C-alpha positions in Angstrom: -9.8 2.5 12.3 -7.6 5.6 12.0 -4.6 3.6 10.8 -6.7 1.6 8.3 -8.5 4.6 6.9 -5.2 6.5 6.6 -3.7 3.8 4.4 -6.9 3.4 2.5 -7.2 7.1 1.9 -3.8 7.3 0.2 -4.7 4.4 -2.1 -8.1 5.7 -3.0 -6.8 9.2 -3.7 -4.8 7.9 -6.6 -8.1 6.6 -8.0 -10.0 9.8 -7.6 -12.0 8.6 -4.5 -12.3 10.4 -1.2 -13.1 9.2 2.3 -16.6 10.2 3.4 -16.5 13.5 5.3 -18.6 12.2 8.1 -16.2 9.3 8.8 -13.2 11.6 8.6 -14.8 14.0 11.0 -15.8 11.3 13.4 -12.3 9.8 13.5 -10.8 13.3 13.9 -13.1 14.0 16.9 -12.6 10.7 18.6 -9.2 11.3 20.4 -10.4 14.6 22.0 -13.5 12.9 23.2 -11.5 10.1 24.7 -9.5 12.6 26.7 -12.7 14.3 27.9 -13.9 10.9 29.2 -10.6 10.3 30.9 -10.8 13.7 32.6 -14.4 13.4 33.7 -14.9 13.5 37.5 -18.6 13.0 37.8 -21.4 10.9 36.4 -23.0 14.1 35.0 -19.9 14.9 33.0 -19.8 11.4 31.5 -23.5 11.5 30.7 -23.0 14.8 28.9 -20.4 13.1 26.6 -22.5 10.1 25.8 -24.4 11.6 22.9 -21.2 12.6 21.1 -19.7 9.2 21.7 -22.8 7.5 20.3 -22.6 9.7 17.1 -19.0 8.7 16.5 -19.6 5.1 17.3 -22.6 4.9 14.9 -20.6 6.5 12.1 -17.7 4.1 12.5 -20.1 1.1 12.7 -21.8 2.2 9.6 -18.8 2.8 7.5 -16.5 0.1 8.8 -18.1 -2.7 6.8 -18.6 -0.4 3.8 -15.0 0.8 3.3 -14.5 -2.0 0.7 -17.3 -0.4 -1.3 -15.1 2.6 -1.9 -12.6 0.5 -3.7 -15.4 -1.1 -5.6 -16.6 2.4 -6.6 -13.3 3.1 -8.3 -13.8 0.0 -10.5 -17.4 1.0 -11.2 -16.3 4.4 -12.3 -13.8 2.9 -14.7 -16.4 0.5 -16.0 -18.9 3.3 -16.5 -16.4 5.6 -18.2 -15.5 2.8 -20.6 -19.1 1.9 -21.3 -19.9 5.5 -21.8 -17.3 5.7 -24.6 -18.6 2.5 -26.1 -22.1 4.0 -26.1 -20.8 7.0 -27.9 -19.2 4.9 -30.6 -22.4 2.8 -31.0 -24.5 6.0 -31.2 -22.3 7.4 -34.0 -23.2 4.2 -36.0 -26.9 4.8 -35.4 -26.5 8.5 -36.3 -25.0 7.7 -39.6 -27.7 5.2 -40.4 -30.5 7.6 -39.4 -29.2 10.2 -41.8 -29.9 7.7 -44.6 -33.1 6.3 -43.1 -35.5 9.0 -41.9 -37.7 6.3 -40.3 -35.0 6.0 -37.6 -34.6 9.7 -37.0 -36.8 9.9 -33.9 -35.4 6.8 -32.3 -31.8 8.1 -33.0 -32.7 11.4 -31.3 -34.1 9.6 -28.3 -30.8 7.6 -28.1 -28.8 10.8 -28.3 -30.8 12.3 -25.4 -30.2 9.2 -23.3 -26.5 9.3 -24.1 -26.2 12.9 -23.0 -28.0 12.2 -19.7 -25.9 9.1 -19.0 -22.6 10.7 -19.9 -23.3 13.5 -17.5 -24.0 11.0 -14.7 -20.6 9.5 -15.2 -18.8 12.9 -15.1 -20.8 14.0 -12.1 -20.1 10.8 -10.3 -16.4 11.2 -10.9 -16.5 14.6 -9.3 -18.7 13.5 -6.4 -16.4 10.6 -5.7 -13.7 13.0 -4.5 -15.9 14.5 -1.7 -19.1 12.5 -1.4 -18.5 8.9 -2.5 -21.8 7.7 -1.2 -23.7 10.1 -3.5 -21.3 9.0 -6.3 -22.2 5.3 -5.7 -25.9 6.2 -6.0 -25.4 8.1 -9.2 -23.2 5.4 -10.8 -25.8 2.8 -9.8 -28.4 4.9 -11.7 -26.1 4.9 -14.7 -25.9 1.1 -14.9 -29.6 0.8 -14.4 -30.2 3.1 -17.4 -27.6 1.3 -19.4 -29.8 -1.7 -20.0 -32.5 0.5 -21.5 -29.9 2.3 -23.6 -28.5 -0.9 -25.1 -32.0 -2.3 -25.6 -32.9 0.7 -27.8 -29.6 0.6 -29.5 -30.1 -3.1 -30.4 -33.6 -2.5 -31.7 -32.4 0.3 -34.0 -29.6 -2.0 -35.3 -32.1 -4.8 -35.8 -34.2 -2.4 -37.9 -31.2 -1.5 -40.0 -30.1 -5.1 -40.5 -33.7 -6.3 -41.1 -34.2 -3.7 -43.8 -31.0 -4.8 -45.6 -32.0 -8.4 -45.3 -35.6 -7.9 -46.6 -34.3 -6.2 -49.7 -32.9 -9.7 -50.6 -36.0 -11.6 -49.5 -37.7 -12.1 -52.9 -34.5 -13.5 -54.5 -34.1 -15.9 -51.6 -37.7 -17.0 -51.7 -37.3 -17.9 -55.3 -34.3 -20.1 -54.3 -36.3 -21.7 -51.5 -39.1 -22.6 -53.9 -36.5 -24.2 -56.2 -35.2 -26.3 -53.3 -38.7 -27.5 -52.5 -39.2 -28.4 -56.2 -35.9 -30.3 -56.2 -37.1 -32.2 -53.1 -40.4 -32.9 -54.7 -38.8 -34.5 -57.8 -36.8 -37.0 -55.7 -38.1 -40.5 -56.0 -38.1 -41.1 -52.3 -39.6 -37.7 -51.5 -42.2 -37.7 -48.8 -45.1 -35.8 -50.3 -46.5 -34.9 -46.9 -43.3 -33.1 -46.2 -43.4 -31.4 -49.6 -46.9 -30.2 -49.0 -46.0 -28.9 -45.5 -42.9 -27.1 -46.9 -45.0 -25.4 -49.6 -47.5 -24.3 -47.0 -44.8 -22.8 -44.9 -43.3 -21.0 -47.9 -46.7 -19.6 -48.7 -47.0 -18.3 -45.1 -43.5 -16.7 -45.4 -44.4 -15.1 -48.7 -47.6 -13.8 -47.2 -45.9 -12.4 -44.1 -43.2 -10.6 -46.1 -45.0 -7.5 -47.5 -46.6 -6.4 -44.2 -43.2 -6.8 -42.5 -41.5 -4.8 -45.2 -44.1 -2.1 -45.0 -43.7 -1.9 -41.2 -39.9 -1.6 -41.4 -40.2 1.3 -43.8 -42.8 3.2 -41.8 -41.6 6.4 -40.1 -42.1 6.5 -36.3 -43.0 2.8 -36.1 -42.9 1.1 -32.7 -39.7 -0.9 -32.7 -41.2 -3.4 -30.3 -43.9 -4.1 -32.8 -41.3 -4.6 -35.5 -39.5 -7.0 -33.3 -42.7 -9.0 -32.7 -43.5 -9.2 -36.4 -39.9 -10.1 -37.3 -39.9 -12.7 -34.6 -43.0 -14.4 -36.1 -41.4 -14.2 -39.6 -38.2 -15.8 -38.2 -40.3 -18.5 -36.6 -41.7 -19.5 -40.0 -38.2 -19.6 -41.5 -37.0 -21.7 -38.6 -39.9 -24.2 -39.1 -39.1 -24.4 -42.8 -35.5 -25.1 -42.3 -36.1 -27.7 -39.6 -38.7 -29.4 -41.8 -36.2 -29.8 -44.6 -33.6 -31.1 -42.2 -36.1 -33.7 -41.1 -36.5 -34.7 -44.8 -32.8 -35.7 -44.7 -31.7 -33.7 -47.6 -27.9 -34.2 -47.8 -27.2 -30.5 -48.5 -28.9 -29.4 -45.3 -27.2 -29.7 -42.0 -29.5 -29.5 -39.0 -30.3 -27.2 -37.4 -31.0 -23.5 -37.5 -28.9 -21.7 -35.0 -30.3 -19.1 -32.7 -28.3 -16.0 -31.7 -27.3 -15.4 -28.1 -27.1 -12.5 -25.6 -30.7 -11.3 -26.0 -33.7 -12.8 -24.3 -36.3 -11.9 -26.9 -37.0 -14.1 -29.9 -36.2 -11.5 -32.4 -35.1 -12.7 -35.9 -31.6 -13.5 -34.6 -29.9 -12.6 -37.8 -31.4 -15.6 -39.6 -28.1 -17.2 -38.5 -27.7 -20.6 -40.2 -24.7 -22.9 -40.7 -25.9 -24.5 -43.9 -27.4 -23.4 -47.2 -30.8 -22.3 -46.2 -33.7 -20.0 -46.8 -32.2 -16.5 -47.1 -28.5 -17.5 -47.3 -27.7 -14.1 -48.7 -29.8 -12.4 -46.0 -27.6 -14.2 -43.5 -24.6 -12.0 -44.4 -26.5 -8.8 -43.8 -28.5 -9.7 -40.7 -27.0 -10.5 -37.3 -28.1 -10.7 -33.7 -28.4 -7.1 -32.5 -26.6 -7.6 -29.2 -24.1 -10.2 -30.4 -22.6 -7.7 -32.8 -23.0 -4.5 -30.8 -20.4 -3.3 -28.3 -22.9 -3.6 -25.4 -20.9 -4.8 -22.4 -22.4 -6.7 -19.5 -24.1 -4.4 -17.0 -22.8 -4.9 -13.4 
């Protein structure tokens, strides 16, 4: 154990990681304790040394299997430091946006507070790793647990920004969509049931647009509520696109593509491969997490 820890200590030192003090102390005390056992002449002397032996043995048994964790800590610290810098870059984008959109000011401030707390955890963990790696592991574990919440809020704010840009083009794109339905309706082989259903969906989309636009422009709005409403709005658009694809229009290629990397059904950028409802919106909206710098959380 002494030889192994000695080699490991030199390697970890270059990475800013120290050997736990309790393990070093146990290993340092072990040789002298062995000599005391060898010199013992009576059962009482041996019995008096047993407690110290048990303490040293327990420490070595605890840390022996965990020494690999110390090398893993070095990688975790590097990952956390890199992710912390990515968070800062992502926050600066939000900060610039919030200066132009007061509706996002409170959420941007919350993000800034979270960033400050998490950045401090990384710095504290880097310092603790030199003397108390176990405490550093706990702290860096907290960082990664918080990272999911941070990137979730970051993605919602970006969704709001992109959604606001996209909705500014919505009226124009609705006009184009109506023209597409009229073109379909004039076809000799048009299925009028399909046409009627498409008109109904367009009416629902048109009806859902003003409330969503109002919600997006309301200061202090609950971003989760916006996500829910936008999700419903996107569902209608998806239905409309898939309906036209079923009508076999040559200019429409099935199907609507969903975004990836986010488990909620938010309006995934209205991503589509073909000419579709809101083609101009497509260029301004994108899946919040697919375009952010959010890395995977260990």
